[in-house]
C-alpha positions as CSV (number, residue, x, y, z in Angstrom):
1,X,-33.2,73.6,-18.9
2,X,-31.9,74.2,-22.4
3,X,-28.5,75.0,-21.0
4,X,-28.6,71.6,-19.1
5,X,-29.5,69.7,-22.2
6,X,-26.8,71.5,-24.3
7,X,-24.3,70.7,-21.6
8,X,-25.3,67.0,-21.5
9,X,-25.1,66.8,-25.3
10,X,-21.6,68.4,-25.2
11,X,-20.5,65.9,-22.5
12,X,-21.8,63.0,-24.5
13,X,-20.0,64.3,-27.6
14,X,-16.9,64.8,-25.7
15,X,-17.0,61.3,-24.2
16,X,-17.7,59.8,-27.6
17,X,-14.7,61.7,-28.9
18,X,-12.5,60.4,-26.1
19,X,-13.7,56.9,-26.7
20,X,-13.0,57.2,-30.4
21,X,-9.6,58.6,-29.7
22,X,-8.8,55.7,-27.3
23,X,-10.0,53.2,-29.9
24,X,-8.0,54.9,-32.7
25,X,-4.8,55.0,-30.6
26,X,-5.3,51.5,-29.3
27,X,-5.5,50.2,-32.9
28,X,-2.7,52.3,-34.3
29,X,0.6,50.7,-35.3
30,X,3.1,50.4,-32.4
31,X,6.8,51.2,-32.2
32,X,9.4,49.3,-34.3
33,X,11.3,46.5,-32.5
34,X,14.7,47.8,-31.4
35,X,16.4,44.5,-32.4
36,X,15.2,42.3,-35.2
37,X,11.5,41.8,-36.0
38,X,10.1,41.2,-32.5
39,X,10.6,42.0,-28.9
40,X,10.4,39.4,-26.1
41,X,8.4,40.4,-23.1
42,X,7.9,38.5,-19.9
43,X,4.6,39.1,-18.1
44,X,4.8,37.8,-14.6
45,X,1.9,36.0,-12.9
46,X,-0.3,38.2,-10.8
47,X,1.0,41.4,-12.4
48,X,-2.5,42.9,-12.9
49,X,-3.4,45.3,-15.7
50,X,-1.3,48.1,-14.3
51,X,1.7,45.8,-14.0
52,X,1.2,44.4,-17.5
53,X,1.1,47.9,-18.9
54,X,4.3,48.8,-17.2
55,X,6.1,45.6,-18.4
56,X,5.0,46.4,-22.0
57,X,6.1,50.0,-21.6
58,X,9.4,49.0,-20.1
59,X,10.1,46.7,-23.0
60,X,9.3,49.5,-25.5
61,X,6.4,47.8,-27.2
62,X,3.8,50.2,-25.7
63,X,4.5,53.9,-25.6
64,X,1.4,55.0,-23.6
65,X,0.7,52.5,-20.8
66,X,-2.3,54.6,-19.6
67,X,-3.9,54.3,-23.1
68,X,-3.2,50.6,-23.1
69,X,-5.1,50.2,-19.8
70,X,-8.0,52.3,-21.1
71,X,-8.2,50.3,-24.3
72,X,-8.2,47.0,-22.5
73,X,-10.9,48.2,-20.1
74,X,-13.1,49.5,-22.9
75,X,-12.8,46.1,-24.6
76,X,-13.7,44.4,-21.3
77,X,-10.7,42.0,-21.4
78,X,-8.9,43.0,-18.2
79,X,-9.2,39.6,-16.6
80,X,-8.3,37.7,-19.8
81,X,-4.6,38.8,-20.1
82,X,-2.4,35.8,-19.3
83,X,1.1,35.7,-17.8
84,X,3.8,34.3,-20.0
85,X,6.8,35.0,-22.3
86,X,5.7,36.6,-25.5
87,X,7.3,37.6,-28.8
88,X,5.7,41.0,-29.7
89,X,6.1,41.7,-33.5
90,X,7.5,45.0,-34.6
91,X,4.8,47.7,-35.1
92,X,2.2,45.6,-33.2
93,X,-0.7,47.8,-32.1
94,X,-1.9,47.8,-28.5
95,X,-5.0,45.9,-29.8
96,X,-2.7,43.3,-31.3
97,X,-0.8,43.0,-28.1
98,X,-4.0,42.6,-26.1
99,X,-5.0,39.7,-28.3
100,X,-1.6,38.1,-28.0
101,X,-1.8,38.2,-24.2
102,X,-5.4,36.9,-24.3
103,X,-4.5,34.0,-26.5
104,X,-1.7,33.0,-24.0
105,X,0.6,31.7,-26.8
106,X,3.8,31.9,-24.8
107,X,7.2,31.4,-26.5
108,X,8.0,27.6,-26.5
109,X,11.5,26.6,-25.6
110,X,12.9,23.1,-26.4
111,X,15.2,20.6,-24.8
112,X,16.4,17.6,-26.8
113,X,17.3,14.4,-25.1
114,X,19.0,12.2,-27.6
115,X,18.5,8.5,-27.9
116,X,21.0,6.5,-26.0
117,X,21.8,9.0,-23.3
118,X,22.0,7.7,-19.7
119,X,19.7,9.2,-17.1
120,X,22.6,11.1,-15.6
121,X,23.4,12.6,-18.9
122,X,19.8,13.7,-19.5
123,X,19.6,14.9,-15.9
124,X,22.7,17.1,-16.4
125,X,21.1,18.6,-19.6
126,X,18.0,19.5,-17.6
127,X,20.1,21.0,-14.8
128,X,22.1,23.1,-17.2
129,X,19.1,24.5,-19.2
130,X,19.0,28.3,-18.5
131,X,15.2,28.7,-19.0
132,X,14.0,25.9,-16.6
133,X,13.8,26.8,-13.0
134,X,13.9,25.0,-9.6
135,X,15.6,21.9,-8.4
136,X,15.7,18.8,-10.6
137,X,15.2,16.4,-7.8
138,X,16.9,13.0,-7.8
139,X,18.4,11.4,-10.9
140,X,15.8,9.2,-12.5
141,X,16.3,5.5,-12.7
142,X,18.3,4.3,-15.8
143,X,15.9,3.7,-18.8
144,X,13.0,5.7,-17.2
145,X,13.1,8.6,-19.7
146,X,11.9,8.8,-23.2
147,X,14.4,10.4,-25.6
148,X,12.6,13.2,-27.5
149,X,12.5,16.9,-28.0
150,X,10.4,18.5,-25.3
151,X,8.7,21.9,-25.6
152,X,8.1,24.0,-22.6
153,X,7.3,27.6,-21.6
154,X,9.4,29.8,-19.3
155,X,8.4,29.1,-15.7
156,X,8.4,25.3,-16.2
157,X,10.4,23.6,-13.4
158,X,13.2,21.1,-13.9
159,X,11.3,18.5,-11.9
160,X,8.2,19.0,-14.1
161,X,10.2,18.4,-17.3
162,X,11.8,15.2,-15.8
163,X,8.3,14.0,-14.8
164,X,7.1,14.7,-18.3
165,X,9.9,12.6,-19.7
166,X,9.2,9.7,-17.3
167,X,5.4,9.9,-18.1
168,X,6.1,9.9,-21.9
169,X,8.3,6.7,-21.5
170,X,5.7,4.9,-19.4
171,X,2.9,5.8,-21.8
172,X,4.9,4.5,-24.7
173,X,5.7,1.2,-23.0
174,X,2.1,0.8,-22.0
175,X,1.0,1.4,-25.6
176,X,3.6,-1.0,-27.2
177,X,3.5,-3.8,-24.7
178,X,0.1,-5.3,-25.7
179,X,1.2,-5.3,-29.3
180,X,4.3,-7.3,-28.7
181,X,5.2,-10.5,-30.6
182,X,4.2,-13.8,-28.9
183,X,6.7,-16.1,-27.1
184,X,9.4,-13.4,-26.4
185,X,12.2,-14.6,-24.1
186,X,11.4,-12.0,-21.5
187,X,8.3,-11.5,-19.4
188,X,8.2,-7.9,-18.1
189,X,8.2,-4.4,-19.5
190,X,11.3,-3.7,-17.4
191,X,13.2,-6.5,-19.2
192,X,12.0,-5.1,-22.5
193,X,13.6,-1.7,-21.7
194,X,16.8,-3.4,-20.6
195,X,17.1,-5.2,-23.9
196,X,16.0,-2.1,-25.9
197,X,18.8,-0.1,-24.2
198,X,21.4,-2.7,-25.5
199,X,19.9,-2.5,-29.0
200,X,20.0,1.3,-28.8
201,X,23.8,1.3,-28.1
202,X,24.6,-1.4,-30.6
203,X,23.1,0.4,-33.7
204,X,22.6,4.0,-34.7
205,X,20.6,2.9,-37.8
206,X,16.9,2.7,-37.0
207,X,16.3,0.5,-40.1
208,X,18.5,-2.3,-38.8
209,X,17.4,-2.3,-35.1
210,X,14.8,-5.0,-35.5
211,X,17.5,-7.2,-37.1
212,X,19.9,-6.5,-34.2
213,X,17.1,-7.2,-31.8
214,X,16.5,-10.6,-33.4
215,X,20.1,-11.6,-32.8
216,X,19.8,-10.9,-29.0
217,X,16.3,-12.5,-28.9
218,X,17.7,-15.7,-30.6
219,X,20.6,-15.8,-28.2
220,X,18.3,-15.4,-25.2
221,X,16.1,-18.3,-26.5
222,X,19.2,-20.5,-26.8
223,X,20.7,-19.5,-23.4
224,X,23.7,-17.9,-25.1
225,X,25.5,-15.0,-23.6
226,X,24.5,-11.7,-25.3
227,X,28.2,-10.6,-25.7
228,X,27.4,-6.9,-26.2
229,X,30.4,-4.5,-25.9
230,X,28.3,-1.5,-24.7
231,X,27.4,-3.5,-21.6
232,X,31.1,-3.8,-20.7
233,X,31.6,-0.1,-21.2
234,X,28.6,0.7,-19.0
235,X,30.0,-1.4,-16.2
236,X,33.2,0.6,-16.4
237,X,32.1,4.2,-17.1
238,X,28.3,4.2,-16.5
239,X,27.8,4.9,-20.2
240,X,30.3,7.6,-20.8
241,X,32.7,7.0,-23.8
242,X,35.6,4.8,-23.0
243,X,37.9,6.7,-25.3
244,X,39.7,3.6,-26.4
245,X,39.1,0.0,-27.3
246,X,37.9,-2.6,-24.8
247,X,40.8,-4.6,-23.3
248,X,40.7,-8.4,-23.1
249,X,41.0,-8.1,-19.3
250,X,37.8,-6.1,-19.3
251,X,36.0,-8.7,-21.4
252,X,37.2,-11.3,-18.9
253,X,36.3,-9.4,-15.8
254,X,32.9,-10.3,-14.4
255,X,30.6,-7.3,-13.6
256,X,26.8,-7.3,-13.3
257,X,26.7,-5.6,-16.7
258,X,29.3,-7.6,-18.6
259,X,27.2,-9.8,-20.9
260,X,30.4,-11.7,-22.0
261,X,30.5,-13.0,-18.4
262,X,26.8,-13.2,-17.4
263,X,24.0,-15.2,-19.1
264,X,20.8,-13.3,-19.8
265,X,20.1,-9.6,-19.3
266,X,22.0,-7.1,-17.1
267,X,20.2,-6.0,-13.9
268,X,19.1,-2.6,-15.4
269,X,19.1,-0.7,-18.7
270,X,22.4,0.8,-19.9
271,X,20.8,3.9,-21.4
272,X,17.4,5.4,-22.2
273,X,16.3,3.7,-25.4
274,X,14.2,5.5,-28.1
275,X,10.9,4.4,-29.6
276,X,12.6,2.5,-32.5
277,X,14.6,0.3,-30.2
278,X,11.6,-0.4,-27.9
279,X,9.5,-1.4,-30.9
280,X,12.4,-3.5,-32.2
281,X,12.7,-5.7,-29.2
282,X,8.9,-6.1,-28.8
283,X,8.6,-7.0,-32.5
284,X,12.0,-8.3,-33.7
285,X,12.7,-9.4,-37.3
286,X,12.2,-13.1,-38.0
287,X,15.8,-14.4,-38.5
288,X,18.1,-17.2,-37.5
289,X,21.0,-14.9,-37.0
290,X,23.2,-15.1,-33.8
291,X,26.0,-12.8,-34.7
292,X,26.7,-9.4,-36.2
293,X,29.8,-7.2,-36.8
294,X,30.4,-3.8,-38.2
295,X,30.5,-3.5,-42.0
296,X,32.6,-0.4,-42.3
297,X,29.7,1.8,-43.5
298,X,28.1,2.5,-40.1
299,X,25.9,-0.6,-40.2
300,X,26.4,-4.3,-39.5
301,X,26.6,-7.6,-41.4
302,X,24.7,-10.5,-39.8
303,X,25.4,-14.3,-39.6
304,X,23.6,-17.4,-38.4
305,X,26.7,-19.5,-37.8
306,X,30.1,-19.0,-36.1
307,X,31.8,-19.8,-39.4
308,X,30.0,-17.1,-41.3
309,X,30.7,-14.7,-38.4
310,X,34.4,-15.5,-38.6
311,X,34.5,-14.6,-42.3
312,X,32.7,-11.3,-41.6
313,X,35.0,-10.4,-38.7
314,X,38.0,-11.1,-41.0
315,X,36.5,-8.7,-43.5
316,X,36.0,-6.1,-40.8
317,X,39.5,-6.4,-39.5
318,X,40.8,-5.7,-43.0
319,X,38.6,-2.6,-43.3
320,X,39.8,-1.5,-39.9
321,X,43.4,-1.9,-41.1
322,X,42.7,0.1,-44.2
323,X,41.0,2.9,-42.3
324,X,44.0,3.3,-40.0
325,X,46.5,3.9,-42.9
């Protein structure tokens, strides 16, 4: 009986020693990252604890995969490890790594869709992104995407990121529409996006977009043609740079997008407008202006009469001439 008790005590002490050894090894600093200050590890979905341990060992962030499995089991966190792409810091302990995988803070990648890109241009960026996976589906309608920087984790599909862009644009329009100014010369959200796309292409300066919008709003109210150069270019190139000046023959040639030839709005947007341009057309500046022309500094000078506009154009031609010398 005494021998049995002594043996039991020895086994308990041995087990306690093993547990203490596991905990100590589990919490000890890990290996140094071979490149830089961290190592990127991809944990695939459905890998299981054994698969996770092997992935970590293969990446060199865990030297003893068996000890990692024991430590996770002793902490009771086997089911809490999440798949994802993780940046494991140099010298991270196995305990640290377990907590990183439990938190599920995968590396976030980003894709920037600049204001004024057409849907085809945005679609091509999504298709070319090396981290996104899967088919992108059809090209979205023009104006259906919200220009923005989108964050995503590895494993996100191209169709998911496009759907996210479409949802963001719809949410923004739904939020801005009830706050619009009264008596605007358009009746639908779709028309607001069309006009915003023209404002987007006319001015790269957010601070003047409400003023630019007021010019087009005033023209629509009076039944004047919008006479926007970017609409002519869209009808020719679908939004890609023309690479030269617009010819008089192109100004004179009617197309569904040529606002020198048609009265009112084109049939669809000419790009994907950003938030500033959407806000501008829904709440334009209060002006009497009907014209604007470049001022030589990247912005525009505005005029309420044709006579004022003629003077401003003459000044701009002089600036153009000086810039070409």
